[in-house]
N, C-alpha and C positions, 0 to 999 in steps of 0.2 A: 733513088734519091732525086735525081732530075725531074722525074715524073711527079713526085710529091711537091717539089718547088713549083713546077708548072701549075698544078691544081690549086695551090695556095694562092699564087699570083692571079690566076683566073678568077677564083672566088673573091679575092680582094678587089679586082677590077669590078666584078658584078655588084659587090657591096658598095663600092664607091658610086657607081651609077645609081643604085637605089637610094643612097643618101642624097645625092644631087636631086633626084626626082622628088624626094620627100621634102627637101628644102625648098624647091620650087613650088611644090603644092602647098606647103605651109605659107610661103609668101603670098601666094595667089589668094588663099583663104583669108589671110590677114587683110589684103587689100579689099576684098569682097566684104569682110566684116566692117572695115572702116567706111566703106561706101554705104553700106546699109545703115550704119550708124548716123552718117551725114544726113542721109535721106529721111530717116526716122526723126531726127532732131528737127529737121526742117519742117516735116509735117506737123509735129508737135507744136512747133512755134506758130504755124499757120492756124492751127486749132485754137491755140491760146488767144491769138488775135481775134478770131471769130467769136469766141467766148466773151472776150472783153467787150467787144462791139454789141453783142446781144445783151449783156448785163447793162451796158450804158443805155441801150435803146429801151429796155424794160424799166429802167429808173426814171425815164423822162415822162 
């Protein structure tokens, strides 16, 4: 009985560690996604500004 309890507690501790790692990994992926989204949006805004300038220059 004691051996079973020890095994269950050991497995529970391992699963807790795995869950913590998964949570940390998910949070890091979320931060990376948000950073990529910010840089992509900034690049798109720059391209939009360039296109607006080009259109204005061609209309002149």
